[in-house]
Structure formats: structure tokens, C-alpha cells
N, C-alpha and C positions, 0 to 999 in steps of 0.2 A: 504494500500500500504506500502510495506516495505521501510524503510529509507535507503539511501545509506550508506554503511559502509566506514569509513575512518580509515585506518590502515597502518602499515609499516611491510612488511614481513621481517623475520629474514634473516640476511646475507647481503652482499654488493650488490649494483645494478649490473646487468649484463652489459657486455661491449656493447651489442647491445642496451640496454636501454640508456646508457650514450651517445652512438653515436647518437641515435635518439634525445635526449634532446639537444645535441650540434647542430645538424642539424636544429632543430626547432628554437633554439635561433638565429642561423645565419640567418635563413629565416625571423624571426621577425625583426632582425636588418636591413636587406636589405629593408624590407617594410617600416620601420620607416624612413630610409634615403630617400627613394623615396617620402614618404609623406611629410617630412619636406622640401625637395627641391621644391615640387610642390606648397607649400603654398606661397601666395603673400600677403603682407600687404595691407590693404584697407586704403588709405590715408584719413585723416580727419574723420574717423569713430571710435568713442570710446565706442560705445554701440551697442548691438545686441539684437533683440527680438526673435532670433531663439530658445534659451533655453526655454523661456516662451511658445512659440508656440508648441514646442515638448511636453512640460509637460502637457499643457492643452489638447492637442489632445490625448496623451497617457492615461491620467487620465480618460477622458470621455470614451475612448474605453475600458479600463480595468473595469470601473464601469458597462458598459453594459454586458461585458463577465461574470463578477461575478454574476450579476442578472440572466442572462440566465442559468448559470451553476447550480444555486440552484434550478432551476425548473426541472432538470434532475435527474433521479435515480442514486445515487452515484456508485452503483455496476456495472452499465452498461457503465460507462464512459471509454473512451480510456485511454491508459497509460499517454499520454501527459496531458489530461484534469484532470486526477487524481492528477498528480503533481501540476497542477495549483490550483485545488480545495483545496488540503491539505496545500498549502503554501500561501493562499491569505492573511492571517494575516501578513506574512512577506512582501508581496507586498504592503499592505496598510501602513505598517510602513515605508517602503522605499519611498513611495509616499509622506508621510508627511515630511520625512527628505529632500528629493530632492526639495520639494516645498519651503522649507526655504532657499535653496541655489540657486534658479533660478535667483533671482535678482543679487546675487554675480557673477554668471556665465555670466550674460549679460553684466557686466562691464569689463570683461577680454578682452585682446587684440584680435582684429578681423582680420581674414585673409580670403582670397578667395582661395578655392581649386578647382581642375578640376571637382570634383564629385558633388559639391553643391554650393549654393550661399554663401555669406559672413556669417561667423559664428565664434565664439570664437575658437582660435587655439586649446585649450585643448579639445574642443568638437570634432574637426576634428581628433585629435590624438586618442581620446577615440574610435571613430568609426573605425578608421584604425586598432587599436590594437585588438578590438573584431572581426573584419572581418578576420584578419590574424590568430587569435587564435581559430576560429570557436566558438566564444562566450564563450570560456573557459579561465580562468585566473589563473596564478600562480605568485608568487613573482618574480621568475626568468624571466618570460616572460615580466612582467611589467617593471622590472628594465632594461632589455636588450633593450626594445623599447624606454624608456625615455633616456637612456644613448646614444643610437644611434641618436635619434632625436636631442639631444642637441649638437651633433658634428657639426650640421649645424648652429644652433643658440641656445644659452642657453634659457631655459624657465625662465620667471620671477618667483619670489617667489610665487606670487598669483596664477600663472598658475599651478605650481606644486601642490599646495593645492587644486586647482580646478579640478585636474584629477580624484579624487575619486568620487565626486558628478557628474562629467561629465560622467564617466563610468556607474554609476547607472542610470543616465538619459537615456543613449543610451540603456542600458539593458531593462529598462522599456518600451521604445519605441518598441524594438524588441519583447518583451514579449507580449505587447498589440496586435501587428500584428499577431504573431504566435498563440496566444490564440484565436483570432477571426477566423483565418484560420482553426485551429484545430477544433473549435466548428462547423464551417460551414461544414467541411469534415465529422464530426461525424453525423450531422443532415442529410447530403445527403446520406451517405453510411452506417451509423451505425457502422462504424469502423474508423480506423486511418491508411489508407494504406500508407501515406507518413509522417513518424514521423517528428515532428517539433522541436524535441530536447529541449523541455521546461525544462527538467531536468538539462541541461547545464546552461540555463539562471538562474534558481533558485539557483543552486550551486554557480554560479558566484556572485549573489547577496549576498548569505550567506558568501562567501569568503570575499567580500568587507566589510561586517559588522563585521567580526571576527578579521581580521588582525589589529594589532596596526601600523598605518601608519606613526606615528610621526618619528620614527627612519629611516624608509625606505625613506620617502620623504626628510628628512634632509640630508641623505647621498647622495641623488641624486642632491642636490642643489649645484650649482657651487659657489654661494655666501658663503655657509657653508665651502666648501673646501678651499676657499681663506682665510676666517677668521681664519681657523685652523692654519694658518701661523703666528698667533699673536706672535710677538717677545718676549713678556713676558711669553708666554706659558700658559696663564690663560684661554683663551676662551675654549679650549678643556676640561678643568676641571670644567667648569660651568654646572649648571643644565639646562635642556632643556628650561624651561621658560625664563631663563636669556639669553641663546643663541638666542632664538626667539625674545627677546627684541632688540638685536643688529640687527638682520635681518630686523625687522620691521622699525627700524630707517633708514637703508639703503633703504628699499622699499619706505619710505615716501620721502626721499631726492631725490632719483632717479626719482620718479614720476613727479617731477617739475624741473628736471635738463637736461643738454645737454648730459649726459653720462648715460650708462646703469648701472644696479645693480652690475654686476661683476666688471666692471671697477671702480666703486665707492668703492667697497670692496678693490680692489688693492690700490687705493689712500689711504684709511685709514690704511692699513697695512704698506705702504711705509712711511707714516707720523710717525707711531710708530717706524719704523726702523731708521728714520732720527732724532729722538728726541735727543736734545742736553743734554746729561748727562755725568758726569765725577765722579771721586772719591769723590769730595766734595759735590755731590748731595746726600741728605738724601735717605736712602734705600727705604722708603715708597714712596717718590716723584719719585724716579727712576723707580720703578715698575709701578707707575701710568702713567708716560710719555711714557713708552715702551708698554703700554697695548692698544690694538686697540679700546677698548670700550671708552677710554677717548676722542677720536676724533669723536665718534658717539653720545655720550649722554651728555657730558659736553657742556654747552651753549657757553662758550668762546672758548674752544678748537675746537669745531665743526665749528666755523666761517670760518676758513681757508679751511676746507674740503668743505663746502658749496660753498665758493668762487671759489675754483678750479673746482668744478663740474658745475659751472654756474647755481647755484640754484636760482630759482625765486619763492619765498614763496607765497602761496595763502593767501587770506585775513585772514582766521581763524588762520593760522600758525603765521602770523605777529602779530595778537592780542595776541596769547599765548606767543610769545617771548617777546613782550612788557611787559606783566604781570610779566614774570619771571625776566626780566632784571631790571625793576624798580618796585619791589613789593610794597615798602612803599609809593612811590610817587603815583602810580596808586590807591592804596587803600585809602589813606588819601584824595587825591584830589577828588576821586570819591564820598566819603562821604560828603565832603564839597559842591561839585557841586549839589548833589541830595538834600541836606538840603536847600541850597540857592534857588534852583528851586522851592521847595515846598513852602517855606515862601514867595517868590516873587509872586508866583501864587495866594496865599491867599490874599496878600496885594493888588494886582491888582484887584482881584474880589471885594474887599471891596471898593476900590477907585471908580470903575466903578458904584457901586450901591450907591455912595454918603454916604458911611459909616463914622461914626465919628472917632475922634482921639482915642477914647477909644478902638474902634474895631481894629484899627491898632496896638495899644499896645498889645491887646490880641493876635493878629496874631503873633507879635514878640515873645510872650511867648510860642508860639507853636514850637520854635526852639528846645526845648528839645525832645518832642515826634517826631519831624521831623528828628532830628539827629538819634534817635533810629531806626526809619524806614529806614533811609539811611544806617545805619550799617547793618541791616538785609538784605537789598537789595544787598549791596556790597558783603556780605558773600555768598549770593545765587549766584551772578554773578561769583565770583571767583571760587567757587566749580563747577559751570556749565562749565566755560571756561577751567579750569585747572583740569582735572580728576587726581586722585592719580596715581603716577608713582611707579611701583615696583622697588625695589633696586636689582641690579644684585647680584646673590649669587653663591657661589661655590657648587659643588655637593659632599656632604659628605655621600651619601647613602651607599657607600662601605667602609667608614672609613674616619677619619680625617687625612689630610696630615701632615707630620712632621713639615712643616713650619707654620702650623696653630694650633699647639699644644695649648690646652686650659686648664686653671685652673678654676674649678668651686668652688668658695668660698662661704660657707654658714655662714653668720654673726650670731653670737650668744654671749651669756654671760655664762661664766663658773661659776656656783653658788654652786653646790654641786655634790658629787660623783655619785649619781644615775642619775642625769641629764647628767653628762659627759659620763657615760656608754651608756645611750640611744642615745646621739648624735653620739658617736663612732659607735654604731650598725647601726644607720640610714645611716651614712657615708659609712659603708661597703655595705649596701644594694644598695645604689646609684652606688657604684663602680661595684658591681656584675651584675646589670642590664644594665650597660653601659660599657661593656668590650671592650674598645678601647685603644690601647697603647699610644695614644696621647691626651687622656682626663684624667685629674687629678682632685682629689677632696681634699678639705681642709676645716677646720673650721677656721673662722676668728673671733678673739676675742680681 
């Protein structure tokens, strides 16, 4: 079977084509608005088994279809079944990928729509988008649908990132049903009188796997758009992972607060705008106080933000904050407590067995190994409770900003002429392979 060709014809798109695309996007937007308005929150429900049920049913059905397909002569298959047979490796890969996301999808906010029982909102939106687009996806249709749906109520950060696995899950569900029906029709009539458009489903799965969704989903995030208003202007210049670190901080605080993620982002931006700085404030401190990230990541500065949001920390977060706020006290007292508990337990066991005074002295001598064991235990607990935190970084992939101009100094000793010539040559090589107007090189001696 020939693979579908993907290409762009020379010349500008025709007016009729543009009109059709505009009309299609308008239609998708209207459907998104209707879907978003029809969704009602399910009070008191924070988990849904719907994604797991769909996945198990679809995986079992696709497994049966694959087994039955391999029993048929490949040359006699209908066009739909050829598409499915030729792309079952892709289907198996996506099944593994979606299987890893099912638990995550089940924890997303749950709504009730007119068409189905309670389900995660991103799953309802995924089904509506595919239904309106006839199981075909493009970046423009996806963005138009999400933008329109968020006019009713913004999606949470986790819901945005859940849209892609939700779309894959719905596509696999439709593919399982269409594949079984196409197989049944082929067995009954030996042909495929009613195409099931499996090519569209496969192409949409390929599309979801090819596209880099990070930037698309980031631009659709209302939280991201608010944080871009950072008074210091630093947030837009940061690398993606650092921006995501800020969004995760907002997500964590909002999950246990009385306000939503977007409102919390507005709080952080407003606090940065209201920072009390004047000419006497050092430049570095001024930039820090005017930067939105200071009120999201700094332990002391984020206290006011958490208080304003009505933050109620869960137990694990309280333990982490205690470790960070009093690191020395927690570490030292923990070592002493574990050591004391170990020695007391040994002494009590000796006393209960009528051990002599010498045995008690021996138990006291175990203080040293008990202390070492306590240190090892506390080291393990600290690293388990407090995972490493990445430091926010600016994005220099397109060059170093003028205000971040950097001098790279190579320490050395100038001993003789040949060595100096070699050092100068090496310095020139470093300069030539790092051609940036704001990176300078020097020998430090």
C-alpha cells in the first residue's frame, strides 16, 4: 500500500481554500463553546476510572483485531484493513504511551457532559474536537478549539498537558471500533462497501506523535500569558524548563488554595509590581524584587502569596518546608534522636534480660556506630524528602544578552615564549568556536 504523501504545492493558497479553512475554524470554535458550556463540574469527585476503562477495552479489542488480521491474506484485505495492518506497530507504540498516562488522566478535573457520564474534562474536549474534525487534526484546529473552550473557563495547566494523551486515547478507542467493524464487513462481504476512514485515524495518531507540543501548549496556557507580564521582563527570556518550573509552582499552590491558577499568577505579578524599590536599592536586589519568580520559588517571599491565596499545605509540603526553613536544626536533632533511640533500645533489652553492668557499658560504647547509622539514615531521609531543585536559567540558545555579557578567564602561568604562543592560539580557537558578541575570552595570570 502506498504511503500518503505530505507536501506543499508551489504558490499561495487559493482564496477558496482560505475561506474554507476560516469557515472550518469558526465551526470548530462554535462547537468548542457549546461543549464547554455544557460541561458541569461533578462536586466532590477528584478521580475518574473512565480513562482506564476506555484503555482496557480498546487495548483488548485492538489485540483481537490484530490477531485476526494476521490470519488473512494481506493482498486480499480492504483498503481500511491494509492501513491498519501496515501501521499496527504505531498502534502498539501509542498503546504503551497512553497506558503510562491513564493514571494521570484519571486524576484530572471531572465534569459531566450531556453525551456521557462523568469523565475528565480534557477527555470530553478531546472527543468533541475529533467529532467536529471528522477524526482529523491540525495545529490550527486544535488551537482554535482550546482557545474557544477557554473563553468559558480556562483549562488548568495539567488539563492542557493532558489533551494530547486524551486525544490519543479517544483515537485508539475509535480505531478499535472501526477496525473491528471493518474486519466484520470484510468477512461478511469480502469487500469494504462502507469505508471506515482508518487512514484518518492513523494520520491523526502520527500527527500527535510528530508535533512538538511544548510551545503550542505553552502559548495556549492562560497562566503563561499572565506570567509574561513579569515587571522585570525576565520570564519571557527564560528557557522552557525554567518557565515550566514557575508554572508548576503555581499549579502546586493553586491545588491547595481558594483561588485558581490564573488568579494566583495575577497575584504574583501584582506583588512584583508593588515591590518597594527606590534608587538606593542595589540593582541586583531591585531586579530580584521586581521578578515574578521571586514570589513563587523563594521560601520567605512566597509566604505572602500563599497567605493571600488561602493556601492550606498538605502534610508532605509542610514537612518539606520545615526541612528547608530549619535545615540545621532538623538534621542535627534528627541524628541525635535516632542515636539516642538506638542506644536506649539496646540498654532496655539488656536490663530486661538481667544483663550486667559491663553489658550496659558496652551498649554505651555503641554510641559511635549508632551515630554513624543515624547520619546515614538522616542523609537518606533528607534526599528522599527534598529532591534536587533546578535553578531557573535564562535562554541563551540564540545568543547572550548584552546585560549578561560574560568574560571567560583561563588561569595560567606565563613561563616561556612557546607556551605563551600556544595559549594565545588556544584562546583564538575558543573565540572562533564561540562567536558571540557578548562572550569575551582572556588569560588570567
